[in-house]
Gaussian input, Z-matrix of N, CA and C with variables (Angstrom, degrees):
# hf/3-21g

backbone

0 1
 N
 C     1     B1
 C     2     B2     1     A1
 N     3     B3     2     A2     1     D1
 C     4     B4     3     A3     2     D2
 C     5     B5     4     A4     3     D3
 N     6     B6     5     A5     4     D4
 C     7     B7     6     A6     5     D5
 C     8     B8     7     A7     6     D6
 N     9     B9     8     A8     7     D7
 C    10    B10     9     A9     8     D8
 C    11    B11    10    A10     9     D9
 N    12    B12    11    A11    10    D10
 C    13    B13    12    A12    11    D11
 C    14    B14    13    A13    12    D12
 N    15    B15    14    A14    13    D13
 C    16    B16    15    A15    14    D14
 C    17    B17    16    A16    15    D15
 N    18    B18    17    A17    16    D16
 C    19    B19    18    A18    17    D17
 C    20    B20    19    A19    18    D18
 N    21    B21    20    A20    19    D19
 C    22    B22    21    A21    20    D20
 C    23    B23    22    A22    21    D21
 N    24    B24    23    A23    22    D22
 C    25    B25    24    A24    23    D23
 C    26    B26    25    A25    24    D24
 N    27    B27    26    A26    25    D25
 C    28    B28    27    A27    26    D26
 C    29    B29    28    A28    27    D27
 N    30    B30    29    A29    28    D28
 C    31    B31    30    A30    29    D29
 C    32    B32    31    A31    30    D30
 N    33    B33    32    A32    31    D31
 C    34    B34    33    A33    32    D32
 C    35    B35    34    A34    33    D33
 N    36    B36    35    A35    34    D34
 C    37    B37    36    A36    35    D35
 C    38    B38    37    A37    36    D36
 N    39    B39    38    A38    37    D37
 C    40    B40    39    A39    38    D38
 C    41    B41    40    A40    39    D39
 N    42    B42    41    A41    40    D40
 C    43    B43    42    A42    41    D41
 C    44    B44    43    A43    42    D42
 N    45    B45    44    A44    43    D43
 C    46    B46    45    A45    44    D44
 C    47    B47    46    A46    45    D45
 N    48    B48    47    A47    46    D46
 C    49    B49    48    A48    47    D47
 C    50    B50    49    A49    48    D48
 N    51    B51    50    A50    49    D49
 C    52    B52    51    A51    50    D50
 C    53    B53    52    A52    51    D51
 N    54    B54    53    A53    52    D52
 C    55    B55    54    A54    53    D53
 C    56    B56    55    A55    54    D54
 N    57    B57    56    A56    55    D55
 C    58    B58    57    A57    56    D56
 C    59    B59    58    A58    57    D57
 N    60    B60    59    A59    58    D58
 C    61    B61    60    A60    59    D59
 C    62    B62    61    A61    60    D60
 N    63    B63    62    A62    61    D61
 C    64    B64    63    A63    62    D62
 C    65    B65    64    A64    63    D63
 N    66    B66    65    A65    64    D64
 C    67    B67    66    A66    65    D65
 C    68    B68    67    A67    66    D66
 N    69    B69    68    A68    67    D67
 C    70    B70    69    A69    68    D68
 C    71    B71    70    A70    69    D69
 N    72    B72    71    A71    70    D70
 C    73    B73    72    A72    71    D71
 C    74    B74    73    A73    72    D72
 N    75    B75    74    A74    73    D73
 C    76    B76    75    A75    74    D74
 C    77    B77    76    A76    75    D75
 N    78    B78    77    A77    76    D76
 C    79    B79    78    A78    77    D77
 C    80    B80    79    A79    78    D78
 N    81    B81    80    A80    79    D79
 C    82    B82    81    A81    80    D80
 C    83    B83    82    A82    81    D81
 N    84    B84    83    A83    82    D82
 C    85    B85    84    A84    83    D83
 C    86    B86    85    A85    84    D84
 N    87    B87    86    A86    85    D85
 C    88    B88    87    A87    86    D86
 C    89    B89    88    A88    87    D87
 N    90    B90    89    A89    88    D88
 C    91    B91    90    A90    89    D89
 C    92    B92    91    A91    90    D90
 N    93    B93    92    A92    91    D91
 C    94    B94    93    A93    92    D92
 C    95    B95    94    A94    93    D93
 N    96    B96    95    A95    94    D94
 C    97    B97    96    A96    95    D95
 C    98    B98    97    A97    96    D96
 N    99    B99    98    A98    97    D97
 C   100   B100    99    A99    98    D98
 C   101   B101   100   A100    99    D99
 N   102   B102   101   A101   100   D100
 C   103   B103   102   A102   101   D101
 C   104   B104   103   A103   102   D102
 N   105   B105   104   A104   103   D103
 C   106   B106   105   A105   104   D104
 C   107   B107   106   A106   105   D105
 N   108   B108   107   A107   106   D106
 C   109   B109   108   A108   107   D107
 C   110   B110   109   A109   108   D108
 N   111   B111   110   A110   109   D109
 C   112   B112   111   A111   110   D110
 C   113   B113   112   A112   111   D111
 N   114   B114   113   A113   112   D112
 C   115   B115   114   A114   113   D113
 C   116   B116   115   A115   114   D114
 N   117   B117   116   A116   115   D115
 C   118   B118   117   A117   116   D116
 C   119   B119   118   A118   117   D117
 N   120   B120   119   A119   118   D118
 C   121   B121   120   A120   119   D119
 C   122   B122   121   A121   120   D120
 N   123   B123   122   A122   121   D121
 C   124   B124   123   A123   122   D122
 C   125   B125   124   A124   123   D123
 N   126   B126   125   A125   124   D124
 C   127   B127   126   A126   125   D125
 C   128   B128   127   A127   126   D126
 N   129   B129   128   A128   127   D127
 C   130   B130   129   A129   128   D128
 C   131   B131   130   A130   129   D129
 N   132   B132   131   A131   130   D130
 C   133   B133   132   A132   131   D131
 C   134   B134   133   A133   132   D132
 N   135   B135   134   A134   133   D133
 C   136   B136   135   A135   134   D134
 C   137   B137   136   A136   135   D135
 N   138   B138   137   A137   136   D136
 C   139   B139   138   A138   137   D137
 C   140   B140   139   A139   138   D138

   B1=1.4561
   B2=1.5618
   B3=1.2960
   B4=1.4312
   B5=1.5221
   B6=1.2957
   B7=1.4520
   B8=1.5455
   B9=1.2649
   B10=1.4505
   B11=1.5406
   B12=1.3129
   B13=1.4630
   B14=1.5332
   B15=1.3452
   B16=1.4332
   B17=1.5127
   B18=1.3327
   B19=1.4248
   B20=1.5715
   B21=1.3107
   B22=1.4498
   B23=1.5581
   B24=1.3031
   B25=1.4576
   B26=1.5369
   B27=1.3007
   B28=1.4802
   B29=1.5103
   B30=1.2975
   B31=1.4742
   B32=1.5128
   B33=1.3562
   B34=1.4313
   B35=1.5475
   B36=1.2941
   B37=1.4235
   B38=1.5142
   B39=1.2905
   B40=1.4598
   B41=1.5451
   B42=1.3569
   B43=1.4441
   B44=1.5044
   B45=1.2771
   B46=1.4836
   B47=1.5493
   B48=1.3314
   B49=1.4533
   B50=1.4987
   B51=1.2812
   B52=1.4639
   B53=1.5204
   B54=1.3504
   B55=1.4846
   B56=1.4816
   B57=1.2965
   B58=1.4677
   B59=1.5525
   B60=1.2426
   B61=1.5077
   B62=1.5014
   B63=1.2698
   B64=1.5164
   B65=1.5287
   B66=1.3255
   B67=1.4266
   B68=1.5053
   B69=1.3286
   B70=1.4615
   B71=1.4875
   B72=1.3188
   B73=1.4665
   B74=1.5240
   B75=1.3521
   B76=1.4628
   B77=1.5199
   B78=1.3492
   B79=1.4555
   B80=1.5276
   B81=1.2850
   B82=1.4645
   B83=1.5077
   B84=1.3516
   B85=1.4707
   B86=1.4896
   B87=1.3609
   B88=1.4856
   B89=1.4887
   B90=1.3364
   B91=1.4792
   B92=1.4956
   B93=1.3525
   B94=1.5087
   B95=1.5284
   B96=1.3221
   B97=1.4916
   B98=1.5088
   B99=1.3265
   B100=1.5167
   B101=1.5423
   B102=1.3348
   B103=1.4639
   B104=1.5260
   B105=1.3303
   B106=1.4462
   B107=1.5346
   B108=1.3188
   B109=1.4715
   B110=1.5331
   B111=1.3315
   B112=1.4755
   B113=1.5043
   B114=1.2979
   B115=1.4824
   B116=1.4939
   B117=1.3449
   B118=1.4084
   B119=1.5307
   B120=1.3369
   B121=1.4579
   B122=1.5266
   B123=1.3240
   B124=1.4448
   B125=1.5299
   B126=1.3608
   B127=1.4696
   B128=1.4982
   B129=1.3062
   B130=1.5231
   B131=1.5148
   B132=1.3191
   B133=1.4353
   B134=1.5230
   B135=1.2755
   B136=1.5082
   B137=1.5099
   B138=1.3283
   B139=1.4492
   B140=1.5004
   A1=109.28
   A2=116.42
   A3=121.83
   A4=111.78
   A5=116.60
   A6=122.64
   A7=109.43
   A8=118.96
   A9=120.98
   A10=109.38
   A11=115.91
   A12=119.05
   A13=112.03
   A14=114.69
   A15=117.85
   A16=114.48
   A17=117.96
   A18=122.84
   A19=107.30
   A20=116.88
   A21=117.96
   A22=112.00
   A23=115.86
   A24=119.48
   A25=108.51
   A26=119.00
   A27=120.54
   A28=110.96
   A29=119.25
   A30=120.82
   A31=111.53
   A32=117.17
   A33=121.14
   A34=111.98
   A35=117.73
   A36=122.01
   A37=111.46
   A38=121.03
   A39=124.74
   A40=110.53
   A41=115.69
   A42=121.76
   A43=107.79
   A44=118.67
   A45=124.06
   A46=109.43
   A47=115.09
   A48=120.23
   A49=112.35
   A50=119.48
   A51=124.20
   A52=113.50
   A53=116.04
   A54=122.13
   A55=113.82
   A56=119.85
   A57=121.11
   A58=115.89
   A59=115.95
   A60=121.12
   A61=113.74
   A62=118.07
   A63=123.60
   A64=107.99
   A65=115.07
   A66=119.36
   A67=113.30
   A68=120.51
   A69=124.45
   A70=112.00
   A71=116.13
   A72=120.29
   A73=115.34
   A74=116.90
   A75=118.20
   A76=113.12
   A77=113.78
   A78=116.89
   A79=113.68
   A80=118.57
   A81=122.88
   A82=114.31
   A83=116.20
   A84=120.73
   A85=113.75
   A86=117.75
   A87=120.65
   A88=107.80
   A89=120.51
   A90=122.24
   A91=111.51
   A92=115.02
   A93=121.19
   A94=109.48
   A95=116.37
   A96=120.92
   A97=112.38
   A98=114.54
   A99=120.04
   A100=106.24
   A101=119.20
   A102=119.13
   A103=111.44
   A104=118.68
   A105=120.89
   A106=109.61
   A107=116.55
   A108=117.87
   A109=111.81
   A110=114.19
   A111=117.51
   A112=114.01
   A113=116.53
   A114=120.74
   A115=116.12
   A116=117.63
   A117=118.92
   A118=113.02
   A119=114.85
   A120=117.56
   A121=111.93
   A122=118.81
   A123=122.53
   A124=113.61
   A125=117.10
   A126=121.00
   A127=110.55
   A128=115.38
   A129=120.76
   A130=107.12
   A131=116.68
   A132=120.11
   A133=110.71
   A134=115.25
   A135=121.04
   A136=112.84
   A137=114.08
   A138=118.84
   A139=110.33
   D1=131.09
   D2=-179.40
   D3=-75.93
   D4=146.92
   D5=-178.78
   D6=-87.37
   D7=143.64
   D8=175.44
   D9=-73.81
   D10=163.38
   D11=179.81
   D12=-64.19
   D13=-35.88
   D14=177.26
   D15=-68.35
   D16=-31.10
   D17=175.61
   D18=-70.50
   D19=-46.91
   D20=178.19
   D21=-59.21
   D22=-40.59
   D23=-178.61
   D24=-64.40
   D25=-47.98
   D26=-178.00
   D27=-66.30
   D28=-35.98
   D29=175.62
   D30=-67.90
   D31=-38.45
   D32=179.00
   D33=-65.53
   D34=-41.14
   D35=176.96
   D36=-65.88
   D37=-41.35
   D38=174.79
   D39=-61.14
   D40=-42.48
   D41=-179.40
   D42=-64.29
   D43=-45.78
   D44=-179.48
   D45=-56.50
   D46=-47.35
   D47=-178.56
   D48=-64.05
   D49=-32.12
   D50=176.64
   D51=-71.42
   D52=-28.15
   D53=-176.63
   D54=-104.60
   D55=1.00
   D56=-174.28
   D57=-64.87
   D58=-24.58
   D59=-178.90
   D60=-101.24
   D61=13.56
   D62=179.34
   D63=-63.73
   D64=130.49
   D65=-179.64
   D66=-107.87
   D67=-25.88
   D68=-179.91
   D69=-103.21
   D70=68.09
   D71=-176.88
   D72=-54.87
   D73=-43.73
   D74=-176.02
   D75=-65.10
   D76=-40.94
   D77=-176.90
   D78=-80.60
   D79=-11.26
   D80=-179.48
   D81=-110.36
   D82=9.45
   D83=-178.36
   D84=-58.60
   D85=-45.20
   D86=-175.49
   D87=-68.02
   D88=-44.72
   D89=178.04
   D90=-58.97
   D91=-44.06
   D92=179.44
   D93=-54.93
   D94=-54.11
   D95=-175.13
   D96=-61.23
   D97=-45.21
   D98=-177.63
   D99=-64.45
   D100=-47.99
   D101=-176.19
   D102=-70.29
   D103=-33.50
   D104=176.99
   D105=-60.27
   D106=-47.53
   D107=179.24
   D108=-59.80
   D109=-41.52
   D110=-176.55
   D111=-78.43
   D112=-49.35
   D113=-177.62
   D114=-72.38
   D115=-39.67
   D116=-175.42
   D117=-91.42
   D118=-39.73
   D119=-170.29
   D120=-108.69
   D121=-8.51
   D122=179.01
   D123=72.15
   D124=23.49
   D125=177.00
   D126=-90.27
   D127=124.48
   D128=-176.53
   D129=-103.60
   D130=135.90
   D131=173.80
   D132=-84.96
   D133=133.16
   D134=179.61
   D135=-95.83
   D136=55.30
   D137=-177.68
   D138=-95.08

């Protein structure tokens, strides 16, 4: 099921709030991207 734009927006804002105090950007890049796709956009990796 596709997410509505309002759902994506609210998820993205929550995601941003969870990551705003991140200090180790280079070492957390992979985690950030994977979680952004999952938490904000609802995209699941089939790995």
